[in-house]
C-alpha positions in Angstrom: 19.0 93.7 144.9 19.8 91.8 148.1 23.2 90.7 147.0 24.2 94.4 146.4 23.2 95.7 149.8 25.3 95.3 152.9 24.0 96.8 156.1 26.6 97.9 158.6 25.9 99.2 162.0 28.8 101.0 163.6 29.4 101.1 167.4 29.5 98.7 170.3 26.7 96.1 170.7 25.3 97.8 173.8 24.6 101.0 171.9 24.0 99.5 168.5 20.3 100.5 168.5 21.3 104.2 168.8 24.1 104.1 166.1 23.6 105.2 162.5 23.0 102.5 159.9 25.2 102.6 156.8 24.2 100.6 153.7 26.9 101.1 151.0 25.6 100.0 147.6 28.2 98.6 145.3 28.2 96.8 142.0 31.1 94.8 140.7 33.4 96.2 138.0 31.1 94.9 135.3 27.8 94.8 137.2 25.1 97.4 137.6 23.2 98.5 140.7 19.6 97.4 140.3 16.5 98.2 142.2 13.6 96.1 143.5 12.2 94.5 146.6 9.7 91.7 147.2 7.4 92.7 150.1 3.7 92.3 149.5 1.4 93.2 146.5 0.4 96.8 145.8 -1.4 96.5 142.4 -3.1 93.8 140.3 -0.8 94.6 137.4 2.6 93.0 138.1 4.5 95.8 136.4 2.8 98.5 138.3 3.1 96.4 141.5 6.8 96.1 141.0 7.2 99.8 140.5 5.2 100.7 143.6 7.1 98.2 145.8 10.4 99.5 144.5 9.3 103.1 145.1 8.4 102.2 148.7 11.8 100.6 149.2 13.7 103.7 147.8 11.5 106.0 149.9 12.3 104.0 153.0 16.0 104.4 152.3 15.7 108.1 151.7 13.6 108.7 154.8 15.6 106.4 157.1 16.5 108.2 160.3 20.1 106.9 160.0 22.7 108.4 157.6 23.2 106.3 154.5 26.2 106.2 152.1 26.1 104.8 148.6 29.5 103.4 147.5 29.3 103.1 143.7 31.5 101.3 141.3 30.9 99.9 137.8 27.5 101.0 136.3 24.7 102.8 138.2 22.2 103.4 135.4 18.5 104.1 135.8 17.2 102.4 138.9 20.8 102.1 140.2 21.5 105.8 140.1 18.1 106.5 141.6 19.0 104.2 144.5 22.2 106.1 145.1 20.3 109.4 145.0 18.1 108.0 147.8 21.2 107.9 150.0 22.5 110.9 152.0 26.0 110.8 150.6 27.5 109.2 147.5 31.1 108.0 147.1 32.0 107.1 143.5 34.9 105.0 142.3 36.9 106.3 139.3 35.7 104.4 136.3 32.1 104.3 137.4 29.4 105.2 134.8 26.1 106.7 135.8 22.9 108.1 134.3 19.2 108.1 134.1 18.5 106.5 130.7 14.7 106.2 131.0 14.0 108.7 128.2 15.6 106.4 125.7 12.7 104.1 126.3 10.0 106.7 126.4 9.5 106.6 130.2 10.3 108.7 133.2 12.7 108.0 136.1 9.9 106.8 138.3 11.9 105.8 141.4 12.4 109.3 142.8 15.0 110.5 140.3 13.0 113.5 139.0 12.7 114.7 142.6 16.0 113.8 144.1 18.4 114.6 141.2 17.4 118.3 141.2 18.1 118.6 144.9 21.6 117.3 144.3 22.7 119.0 141.0 20.1 121.7 140.5 17.0 121.8 138.3 18.7 122.8 135.1 21.4 120.2 135.2 18.9 117.5 136.3 16.6 118.4 133.3 19.6 118.2 130.9 20.7 114.8 132.2 17.2 113.4 132.2 16.1 114.8 128.8 19.3 113.7 127.0 19.5 110.3 128.8 23.1 111.3 129.4 25.6 108.7 130.7 28.5 110.4 132.5 31.6 109.1 134.1 32.6 109.5 137.8 34.8 112.5 137.2 32.0 114.4 135.6 29.6 113.3 138.3 32.0 114.7 140.9 32.4 117.9 139.0 28.7 118.6 139.0 28.2 117.6 142.6 26.4 114.3 141.9 28.8 112.5 144.3 30.5 114.0 147.4 33.7 112.0 147.1 35.7 110.5 144.2 38.1 107.7 145.0 40.2 105.1 143.3 38.3 101.8 142.7 40.6 99.7 144.9 40.0 101.9 148.0 36.2 102.5 147.5 35.1 100.2 150.3 37.8 101.5 152.7 37.0 105.1 152.0 33.3 104.6 152.3 33.8 102.6 155.5 36.1 105.3 157.0 33.5 108.0 156.2 30.8 105.8 157.9 33.0 105.3 160.9 33.7 109.1 161.2 29.9 109.9 161.1 29.2 107.0 163.5 31.6 108.4 166.0 29.5 111.6 166.4 26.6 111.8 169.0 23.9 109.7 167.3 20.9 111.9 168.4 22.7 115.0 167.0 23.4 113.2 163.7 19.8 112.2 163.4 18.6 115.7 164.3 20.9 117.2 161.7 19.7 114.9 159.0 16.1 115.8 159.7 16.9 119.5 159.7 18.9 119.4 156.5 16.3 117.2 154.7 13.7 119.8 155.6 15.8 122.7 154.3 14.1 123.0 150.9 10.6 122.4 152.3 10.1 124.9 155.2 10.9 128.5 155.8 14.2 129.3 157.6 12.7 130.5 160.9 10.8 127.3 161.8 13.7 125.3 160.4 16.3 126.8 162.8 14.0 126.2 165.8 14.9 122.6 166.5 18.6 123.4 166.1 18.5 125.5 169.2 17.2 122.7 171.4 
């Protein structure tokens, strides 16, 4: 997974600690985005241990206080799409192919896909995609709201970088606060949720 992750921190060195962190996830034109990390042992069964460690890595990404952008080209299938779903914003290159194929093998998307996909495309569409193990192209992904931006492959990195720079140019504490508020939108009632926005 390490070769597919590039961390970029925008802003001058003196304020780098306050600037958002942007990790675009990209696979080559014939590669797939894959998951996994190698920190510690969580279970005596190697398979379960690998799943638990990867779940922790994806949760860290989803809960990072910095905005994150997934820039996707090629194939993002199974763990790859679940990694992209853990990011705040997804930018897909035309020609990309994505899907949660786990049902083909009699398993569930166990890296957060069953929770994060419905929040992005709605419960009904998420169930359809998961139950049918559908593999869809970037145009369809954009149509159903699975990605926020659809760009040509040759400008994917440029467009994702420009989006990251635009966000990084905003007041960092406000950006972080907005992320917390939006992420809490489907978990708390409206009145408590709008409280922090006033301060």
